[in-house]
N, C-alpha and C positions, 0 to 999 in steps of 0.2 A: 288556597293557603299552602297546601302540600306542595304544589308546583313551585311556589315562591320559595319555600324552604329548601326544596331540592336545588333550585337555581343558585341560591345563596351558598349551599354546600358545595356545588360544583365550582362556583367562582372562588370559594375559599381554597379548594383543592388546587386549582390552577395557580392562585396567588402563592400558596405554599411551595409549589414546584418551582415557580419563577424565583422565589426568594432563595430556594436551595441551590439555584444555579450560580449564585454569587455569594461568597461569605468571607468575613474577616474575623480572625481569631487573635485575641490578646493572650500572650503567653509570657512566661518568665521563670527565672531561677533566683531565689534568695538564699545565699550561703554565707554564714558567719561563723567564725571560729576563734578560740583562744589559740594563738600561734606564738611559738617561741623558738628563736634561733639560739640554741644552746652555745654554739661556738661559730664564730665567723672570723676565720683566721687568715692572715696574709703573711707569708714569710718571704722577705726579700733581703738578699745578701746576709743571710743568717739571722736577721732581726725579725721576730714574730710579733705581729700586732693582732690582738683578739678583741672582738666586740660582741656584745649580747643585745638581743632585741626582744621585747615583749609587746604583744598587742592583744588586748582583752577582747576586741571585736575586729578581727581582720576581715573586713566586710567585702573584700574582693573574692573571698571564698577559697578554701584550701582544697575541697573536693571538686568544686566546679565554680566557674566564674559567674558572679551575679550578673543578671542581664534582664532586659525588658524588651519585648518584641511584638510586632504586628505581622501576621501572616494572612495573605489573601489569595483566594482562588475563584476564578470565574469559568463556568462551563461555556465554551464557545460553540459546542455542537460538533458533530462529525468526528468525535474522538479527540478534539483539541480543547485545551484549557489554558487560560492565562493565569499567571501567578506573580506574587511579589513578596518580598520579605524586607522589613525594616527592623533592625535589632540594635539596641544600645547597650553599652557596657556600663554597669553600675559599679564604679570604681571602689567605693567603700560605703556600704550601707550602715556601717558603724557610726559614721559622722555625717551621713547624708550627702556625701560627694557623689556626683553622677557624671561620668565621663572624665576625660583628662583636661577639661577646661579650655576656655578660649581667652587668652590674655590680650589686652590692648596696650600698645606701646606708642609713644609719641614719635613722630618723624620730623625731619627738618622742614617739611612743608606745613605751613600754618593750616590748622584744622584737619590734618590728615593723621591717620593712625594705621598701624599694621596689626594684623591678627595672626595668632599662632594657636595651635592646638585644634582638636576636633570638636570642641564644644561639648555636646552631649555624649561624645565617645561612641560613634557608630561602629558596630562590628559588621553586620551585613546590611547592604542596601542594594538590592538587585530586583530586576523585573525579568520575567521569563515566559516562555510558551512551551507547553508540553503536548506531545502527540502519543496516543496509545500505540501507534504503529512504528514510530521511529525513536523517540526519546525526548529529552528536555534541553532547551537552549536557555541559558541565563546570561544576563548582561548587567554588569555593575560590580560593586565591591562584594567579594565572597571569599570563602576559604580556598587555599591553594589546592590543586588537584592531588598533591601528595599528602595532604593533611590526614585524610581518612586512613591511608595506609599506615601511618605512624600511630595515631591515636587509637586506632582499632586493634592494634596488635601489642598493646601494653597491658599488663595485668592491672595496673592502677589507673588505666584509661588516661584522661587528660587532666589529672589533678595538678595542683600548684605547690606541691611540697618538694623539697630537695630529695635527691636520690634516684631520679628517673630521667631518661633522655628528654622527656617532654618539657620538664620544668627546670632542668639542671642549670643552676648558677647563672641565670640571665635576667633576674627580676630584682627590682629595687626592694621588693619585700623579702629578698633572700640575701643577696650581696649587692654592693653599690655598683653603679654603672661603670665606674673606673676599674672595678675588679672583674667585670663580666668577661669570662673567657669563651663565650659563644659555643658552649657545648651543645646547646639546643640545635637540632639538625635542620630546622626549617622555619620559614616564616608562616604564621597561621593564616593571615589574610593577604589578599592581593587586590589592588585598585584597578579600575578600568578594564575588567576582565570579561572575556567571552568564554563561556564554558558549555560544552556539550556533554550530556550524560546519556548513554544509550539505555534502552530498556534491557531487562534481564533476558539474555539469549542463552538458554540452556545452562544457567548458572553463571554466565559471564556478563559482567558489566564493565563497559569501557568509558573512560572520561578523558576528554581532550580540552586543553585550555590555552588561551593566549591573551596577553595584555601588552598593548603597544602604546606607550605614552612618551614618544620621542619627538623631537623637533629640531630644526636647523634654522639658523639666522638667514641663510641664503642658500642658493643651489650649490655653492662651492664650499660650504662649511659642513663639517661632520655633524650628524644627528646627536643630540644629547637627550637624556632622560632615562626612563626605566623601561626595559622591554623584558618580557618573560614568556616562555612557552613550556608546556609540560603535559603530562597525562598520567593515567593510572589504569590498571586492569585488576579486577577482583573476581575470584572464582569461588562459588559456593555450591558447586554441583554435586559434591560428595557430602553425605550426612555428617554433621558435627564438625566438618572441616571448612576453614576459610583461608584462602591464600591471596595475597595482594602484593603488587609491585607498582612502583611509580617513580617518576623523576620530574624535575623542573629545572630549567636553565634560566637564570636571571642575569641581565646585563645592565650596568649603570655607567653613564658618562655625563659629567658636568664640568663646569669650569675648574673646579677644585679637585675632582676625582678622576683618575685615569680610566681607561677602558676596562672595567672590572667585570669579570664573568664568574658567577656562582652556580655551580652544578651540584644539585642535591639528588641523591638516589636513595631509595628505600625498598626493602623486600621483607615481608613478614608473613607469619602464619599463626593460626591458633586452632587447637583441636579440643573438643569437649569429650572427656573420658567419662562423663556423667557424674563421677565423684569429684572431679576437678577439671578445670580448663587450663591447658598449657599454652603459653605465648612465647614467640620468638620473633625478634626484630633486629635487622641489621641496617645501618645507615652509613652513607658516605657523603661528606660535604667538602667539595673542593672549590677553593677560591683562587682565581688566576687574574693577573694583569696582562691583558693581551698586548699592551704597548711596550712591555719590557723587552729589551734586546737580547737578554740572556735567557734564563729560565722564567717562564710565565707564572710558575706556581708561587702563590703566597702561602697557602696552608692547605693541608689535606687531613680531614678528621674522619676516622672510621670507628664506629661504636656499635656494640652488640648488646642487646638486653634480653634476658630470659626471665620469665615470671610464671606464676601460677595463681589462680583464683578458685576458691572452693567454698561451697555452702556448708556451714556448720549446722544450720537449721533452716526452717522456712523463712526466717527473718534475719539471720545473721550470716554474713559472708566475711571471709578473710582473704587477703592477698599478700603476695611478697614478690620482689623482683631484685635482680642484680644486673648491673651493666659494667662493661669494661671496654677499653679501647685506647687509642692514641691519636695524637695530632702531630704531623710532621710540619716542618716550616722551612721556607727558603731563607737562609740566613743572609743572602745578598739582597733581598728585596727590601726597599725602603718605602714603597708606595703605601698609601693609607696610614702612614705614621706607624708602621710596624716596629715595635720596640723589642728587639731581640734581647733575651735575658729576663723577660717577665713572663709569668704564666698566662697573663691575659692575652698575649699575642704569640709567644714562643712555642717551640715544640714541647709536648707534654704527654704524660700518661694519665688516663682518667679512669676512675672506678667509683662505684656507689651502690647503695642498696636502699630498699624501701619496704616497710611493713605497714599493713593497714587492716582495719576492720570496719564494717558498716552494719548498722542495725536499722531495719525498716519498720517504723511505726505504722506505715501505710504505703501505698503505691507512690505517694507524693512526698512524704516526710521521712527523712533519713538522718540518723545520728552517726557520727564517724570519729575515728581516731587514726592518725597516720604519723609514722615516724620515718625519717629519711636522713641519710648521711652520704657525703661524697667528697672526693678529693681530686684535685688536678695538680699533678706533680711535674715540675719542669725537668726536662732532660736536655742534653747537649749544651747549647749556649745558655739555656735557662736553668741548668742544674743548680739546686739550692733554693730555687723559688717554689712556692707552693700556695695554693688556695684550697681551703677545706672548710666544710661547714656541716652542722647537723641541726635538724629542725623537727619539731613535732607540732601537731595541730589537733585540737578537739573541737568539733563543731556540729552544726545542724544545717541541713539543706532542705529547702521546700521548693517544689516545682508547681507551677500552675498554668 
């Protein structure tokens, strides 16, 4: 009997070890807030139009984007492991909306339909393999290599309130699409990407990324589609200090869009003084049309944000930030429908600030309040035009 019990115990131990070699984790974030845009103003040719927005449960989240995900890891032995992540955006938990929807529209062919949208709104969908000796290779939809450089060097992190480079004036929750002046310095996600992330080498982590989704109708036609390459480097070898820099070059060519190249660069740092952490970030976003015969430049936006985050107690944190910068514009460029004289596309000066506080009920549940305001004021041909807005949000975030 004792031998039988011992055998069962040994078998159970091996079964537990085998089970531990492969695991899947369900995780997510639920973030809902009372959000209010106190002013949403557009000034064109001296005429000012102001709108106000109230949302009792802005379920996309003001502090963090609501999401649901699956994360899996399998131990392959020899220092290798396989991994995957599937993550979906929960657009508005206030009304149950999940993802940006998939709409069906009738076509001229009987019985045929066309689909648009991403359905359940995927954020991440990649598979990868990791080595303890070399690093990690990921394949699929994932964040751009420059994203961590930007989000990791902002006092307010990646929140969705006005007043910061990360969320500035580019969301329908803030200003309308027609008003969006593309202050935000980067795209968060990239499709069809290969990303290599090195192991930590004496405090240095290197990330390299490429995404090629181009095609040509024949050997003699130019390739069309989206192509991107980029990378970043992060240094944490000095106590309390983090320094990061990155860039990504994206190219787009279709039947209706010329040979457009977007070059985004960022460098940032943060240092913990124990009583407070200081953040500094500088970004440049240059858009060019390589087919133009004169100047290739369409626009060049340079922005700098400084901020500080400090603990008031074990459960209360406060943060504040300020950004400023400008966007130059090629007044002779007409590609992409550039409408000179409007702040949405013309040369402009930008500035804004953000204040916020968080209260941690636990490691998973946080209450918060954030206020932000910013302005994009036209210069040159766009003098007299202006976009400005202020917003506050009071909410609750839970992670699981």
